[in-house]
N, C-alpha and C positions, 0 to 999 in steps of 0.2 A: 257658716254660722258664727256669729260673734259671741264673745265671752267677756263678762265683766272681770276687770282686774282690780284687786285691792292690795295695797302694800302698806304694812304696818311696821313701825319701828318698835322694838322691844328691848327691855333691859336684860333679860335672862333668856337666851335662845333655847336652852334645853328645857327649862320650865315651860316656856311658851309652846314649844313643839309638843310637849305632853298635853297641855291644855287644848290646843287646837286639834290634835289628833283625836282626842276624846270627843270634843265638840263635833267634829266632822265625821267621826266613825271611820277614819282612814289615816294611814301614815302618809307623810309627805312623799312626793315623787322625786324631789331633789332636796338633799341636805348637804350643806357646806359648813365650814367652821363659823361663818357669820351670817348664814342665810338658809331658809327653808321655803319650799313651795309645794302647794297642793293644787293639782289640776282636777277640780271636782266637776262631776257631771250633774249632780243634784244637790245644791243649785249649781248651774253652769258658771263657774267662777275660777279664775286663776288667782289664788290667795297666797301672798308671799309675806314673809317676815324677815327682818334683818336686825342684827344687833350692833352694827358698826356706825349707825347714824346718831347724831346728837338729839334729833327730834324723836320723841316716843309718841306712839299713837298713829292715827291715820297719816301716812306720809303723802300718798297720792292715790288717785283712782285712774282707771283706764278702760279702754275698749280694745280687746285683742281680737284680731281678725285672722281668718284662715287662708286668705288669698290676697294677691295684689289687687284684684278687682274690688274686693270688699274694702281694702285699705283706701283705694281711690274714692270710693263712695263716702267713707267716714271722713277723709281729708276734706272733701267738698263741704260736708256739714260743719266741720271746724271753721272753715273759711267763711261760711255763711253766718256764723254765730256772732259776728261783729265784735270780735275781741282779737288782740294780737296773737298770732300763731307763730311758733318757732318750728320750722321744718328742720329737724335734726338730721334726717336721712339715715344712712347706714351707721350703726353704732354697736358697741358692746355694753351690755348692762345686765346685771342680775344673772351672770353666768350664761347669757344667751346673746346671739347675734340677731339684731333686729333692725328694721326700718321704722322710724317713729317721728311723730310731731307732738308738740305740747301746746296746751292752752290753759288758762286759769279762768274759772267762772267769776261772776261779778263779786263774789265774797272772797275770792282768792284761793279757792280750792283748786288744786292742780290736777289736771287730767292729761293722760297721754293716749294716743291712738297708735297702735303698733302691729306689725306683722313680724313674727319670729321665724327666722329662716335657718337657724343652726344653734348649736351649743358653743359655749366658750369655756375656757379653763380659768378665767379670771372674772371677778365681780364686775369690773368696769371702772370708769373714771368717777371719782367723787366730785360733784359739781354743786355749788351753792344754790339752794332753792329760794333764798330769801328774796330775790327779785321777783319771783313768781307769786309768792303768797305770804301775807303777814302771818298766817297760821304756821308757816314752816321756816320762820326766820333763823332758827338754829340748825336746820337740817342740812345734810349733805347726802346726795344720792346720785342717781343717774340724770336727773332733770337739769338741763341747762337753763340759764336765765332767759326769760322772755323779754323781747324788746318792749320798751314802754311806748304807749300810744297816747297822743294828745287827747284823743277822744275819751280815753279812760279817765282822764283828769277833769273833764268838763262835768259840772254838776248836771244831773238829770232832773227832770221835772219832779219826780218823786224822791229825789235824793239831794239834800243840801250839799253845798261845796265842801263843808267840813267832813262829810261822810264819804267823800270820793275815795276811790281805790288808791290814789296816789298820795294820800296822806292828808 
């Protein structure tokens, strides 16, 4: 069964832990000096916050799966979405060991698809998100830069050239 993932950058981790714990009616399942995570069943979401990122607010969204078979299915849908996909593979991010790929929607919202297969003692590498999304130009997190696609820059029938995702 899949789970929605939401990662939010915050200014004050302790204050945000208090707010989200009250909002969700649950304490976080993971708390680190710069990170907290709630694995909620209702709604079924992996909700994470971190304070070390320059970008505050929605940092990225994702689909977390519970098996390699589910990951293969979601990867197939990413590839069918007709956008550049970065297959990161095995990585450490957010105090977890995972296999993941990244994609950005036509507006630049960053999505990850991932399968977590273990815990880690470190947050992971800080990677610049600015190449993925104009909304995250100041952010650093786990997401690597997506390759640019010429198709991305071509104007679409319903989108003039000056509104293309490449500038």
